[in-house]
Backbone bond lengths (Angstrom), bond angles and torsions (degrees), N, CA, C in turn:
res aa  C-N    CA-C-N  psi(-1)  N-CA   C-N-CA  omega(-1)  CA-C   N-CA-C  phi
1 M - - - 1.474 - - 1.442 112.56 -
2 K 1.330 112.54 153.18 1.493 118.13 -175.23 1.511 107.01 -78.63
3 D 1.319 110.92 167.91 1.552 121.47 178.63 1.482 109.85 -68.47
4 P 1.311 119.87 124.03 1.469 119.77 -174.33 1.638 111.79 -56.77
5 R 1.271 115.07 -32.01 1.452 118.26 176.22 1.550 115.14 -62.16
6 T 1.363 117.19 -22.71 1.515 118.73 179.23 1.498 104.35 -87.26
7 I 1.303 119.44 -26.46 1.494 112.03 -175.91 1.488 113.23 -85.42
8 I 1.431 116.53 -41.14 1.516 119.06 168.67 1.419 108.64 -84.19
9 R 1.317 123.35 113.75 1.331 130.24 179.69 1.570 111.73 -81.00
10 K 1.305 116.73 -48.75 1.468 123.34 179.19 1.471 111.70 -168.66
11 V 1.283 113.03 154.95 1.411 121.09 176.17 1.573 108.75 -86.77
12 L 1.287 115.81 133.87 1.469 119.80 -173.25 1.595 104.19 -100.20
13 L 1.254 110.78 119.36 1.603 117.98 176.59 1.477 105.55 -109.68
14 T 1.310 107.93 93.02 1.477 114.81 176.86 1.571 112.29 -121.52
15 E 1.164 119.72 168.09 1.511 127.07 -177.21 1.562 103.32 -58.39
16 K 1.284 123.05 -51.33 1.425 124.40 -174.88 1.575 105.82 -70.17
17 G 1.157 116.61 -41.68 1.606 116.92 177.67 1.527 117.16 -61.30
18 T 1.332 112.58 -33.79 1.415 121.19 176.77 1.600 108.37 -67.05
19 A 1.275 115.54 -46.12 1.515 123.14 175.83 1.505 109.85 -56.65
20 M 1.422 114.75 -45.25 1.470 115.01 -176.00 1.481 113.12 -72.38
21 K 1.363 115.97 -29.32 1.537 122.21 175.18 1.664 108.50 -64.48
22 E 1.336 112.77 -46.94 1.430 109.21 -179.60 1.441 120.56 -70.66
23 K 1.436 115.81 -37.49 1.499 117.83 -176.77 1.529 112.88 -85.23
24 E 1.285 116.28 -41.95 1.508 122.40 -169.08 1.465 118.26 -112.03
25 N 1.311 115.72 -3.89 1.481 120.66 -176.50 1.548 111.43 61.67
26 Q 1.263 114.02 44.54 1.534 122.93 -178.80 1.526 107.60 -117.91
27 Y 1.345 114.47 144.07 1.495 119.24 -179.95 1.431 109.05 -128.67
28 L 1.335 116.99 153.41 1.544 121.12 -170.10 1.465 106.19 -118.00
29 F 1.376 117.72 126.40 1.454 126.08 177.72 1.444 112.27 -125.40
30 E 1.344 115.18 146.60 1.521 118.33 168.25 1.486 105.60 -96.57
31 V 1.307 118.07 120.02 1.409 128.52 179.06 1.466 120.36 -109.19
32 S 1.309 118.04 166.74 1.406 123.03 178.47 1.590 111.52 -64.87
33 P 1.382 120.63 131.78 1.377 119.52 -175.13 1.569 117.75 -62.56
34 D 1.368 117.10 -14.91 1.417 113.38 175.33 1.496 113.86 -100.68
35 A 1.339 118.24 11.96 1.534 121.54 179.06 1.483 107.32 -81.69
36 N 1.368 113.14 146.26 1.408 118.38 172.32 1.493 112.48 -102.65
37 K 1.268 117.84 179.65 1.539 122.59 -177.81 1.473 111.96 -64.16
38 I 1.346 120.48 -35.56 1.462 123.44 -175.63 1.534 102.68 -75.12
39 E 1.239 127.96 -45.47 1.375 126.79 -177.79 1.516 113.31 -66.60
40 I 1.378 116.21 -27.60 1.458 121.48 177.57 1.543 107.23 -73.64
41 R 1.265 114.06 -45.94 1.637 120.32 178.36 1.450 107.08 -56.80
42 L 1.254 122.29 -53.30 1.554 123.08 179.87 1.425 113.00 -59.27
43 A 1.336 119.95 -43.17 1.505 123.36 -179.96 1.411 111.56 -62.33
44 V 1.458 119.90 -49.06 1.442 119.19 179.22 1.562 109.81 -64.70
45 E 1.257 122.77 -38.77 1.458 122.17 179.60 1.494 109.00 -67.73
46 K 1.278 126.18 -36.77 1.452 125.38 173.17 1.556 114.96 -66.31
47 L 1.271 117.01 -47.66 1.381 123.88 -176.07 1.400 116.25 -69.37
48 F 1.297 118.76 -39.25 1.527 123.27 -172.49 1.553 112.61 -116.30
49 K 1.305 119.28 -1.75 1.456 126.79 177.30 1.487 113.51 56.15
50 V 1.285 115.53 46.97 1.529 124.74 -178.97 1.447 106.62 -120.42
51 K 1.357 114.13 165.78 1.499 121.50 174.93 1.569 105.97 -104.68
52 V 1.294 113.45 122.34 1.464 122.25 174.02 1.488 116.83 -93.44
53 T 1.332 118.54 128.40 1.527 120.27 -178.28 1.454 110.28 -100.49
54 K 1.288 119.47 -23.74 1.558 119.65 -174.38 1.468 110.54 -159.08
55 V 1.306 116.88 143.24 1.484 126.01 177.89 1.491 108.95 -127.66
56 N 1.223 116.65 125.96 1.569 124.45 171.37 1.548 107.16 -113.82
57 T 1.328 117.03 137.55 1.525 119.00 174.74 1.500 109.75 -122.91
58 L 1.365 113.83 160.77 1.405 117.32 -175.32 1.503 103.72 -152.07
59 N 1.382 121.82 126.72 1.456 124.75 177.35 1.537 106.08 -94.30
60 R 1.424 111.46 128.78 1.341 115.18 179.96 1.632 106.97 -111.14
61 S 1.286 118.18 122.36 1.414 123.80 176.43 1.543 114.54 -76.33
62 G 1.294 122.05 146.71 1.348 129.61 -174.30 1.587 108.35 -70.30
63 K 1.288 113.75 150.85 1.501 116.48 176.69 1.508 111.97 -99.57
64 Q 1.276 116.90 155.28 1.336 125.30 173.98 1.556 114.96 -77.60
65 K 1.261 114.10 130.49 1.501 114.38 -177.11 1.533 110.00 -133.02
66 R 1.349 114.46 147.55 1.494 117.48 -173.59 1.554 105.23 -90.33
67 L 1.290 118.47 136.48 1.421 124.10 177.03 1.592 106.61 -97.55
68 R 1.371 111.12 173.78 1.413 115.23 -167.89 1.477 112.35 -74.29
69 T 1.427 117.41 -18.53 1.452 118.84 179.78 1.583 114.32 -95.68
70 M 1.319 109.84 27.68 1.479 120.27 178.88 1.573 113.81 62.28
71 K 1.459 111.61 23.47 1.377 114.56 169.08 1.446 113.20 -103.70
72 Y 1.270 117.59 174.52 1.422 119.15 178.45 1.533 117.59 -115.16
73 G 1.212 120.76 143.49 1.433 124.13 172.70 1.558 113.03 -132.79
74 W 1.316 113.24 -177.65 1.474 116.59 -173.42 1.526 105.92 -125.17
75 T 1.357 115.84 148.59 1.418 118.48 167.96 1.566 104.40 -87.15
76 A 1.459 113.35 164.17 1.339 118.26 -177.82 1.559 117.36 -71.56
77 D 1.274 116.98 149.00 1.451 118.65 176.71 1.459 106.03 -76.59
78 S 1.287 115.73 161.12 1.534 125.01 178.10 1.371 116.38 -147.04
79 K 1.246 119.99 165.06 1.526 124.94 176.54 1.479 105.64 -130.93
80 R 1.314 115.33 137.05 1.460 124.53 179.85 1.520 110.93 -119.95
81 A 1.308 114.48 144.63 1.470 112.09 171.64 1.561 111.97 -126.87
82 I 1.310 117.54 142.87 1.331 126.57 176.49 1.514 111.17 -106.83
83 V 1.401 114.88 109.14 1.516 121.29 -170.47 1.575 105.99 -107.02
84 T 1.411 110.54 123.92 1.432 117.07 172.25 1.423 111.75 -94.25
85 L 1.343 124.94 130.05 1.482 126.32 -179.03 1.424 110.46 -100.96
86 K 1.345 116.33 159.93 1.573 126.32 179.57 1.559 101.03 -60.18
87 E 1.391 115.45 147.89 1.355 121.48 175.49 1.429 113.24 -61.57
88 G 1.328 119.59 132.28 1.492 122.85 -173.47 1.511 112.69 100.34
89 D 1.334 121.85 -26.71 1.429 123.74 -179.77 1.496 111.13 -86.41
90 K 1.328 120.66 151.47 1.491 120.40 174.04 1.456 104.62 -161.68
91 I 1.363 111.36 161.70 1.522 119.68 -175.22 1.479 105.57 -107.59
92 E 1.291 118.01 134.02 1.462 122.70 175.22 1.425 107.69 -100.90
93 F 1.358 120.43 128.58 1.433 123.07 177.43 1.614 103.75 -110.70
94 S 1.329 111.19 134.57 1.578 114.08 177.29 1.409 111.66 -102.06
């Protein structure tokens, strides 16, 4: 198994993610693009010592952006994971 810190890149603290955390006990993570749901579940359980019941993933393609020289470039592609925890478990962020 890969190192959990390479699978979970960062926790996304957004307005939508905060609402999901409060209502449905779901947390939003940015993950490695080559990680699958099983690896994400094991990484979250190992890093935060919680029980994961469900993992949903979504691939986000990069957007086209205009540069100063009237050329176009692209922002990076990313992958997100929505992780549902067992009832009663929660992750504390410091």
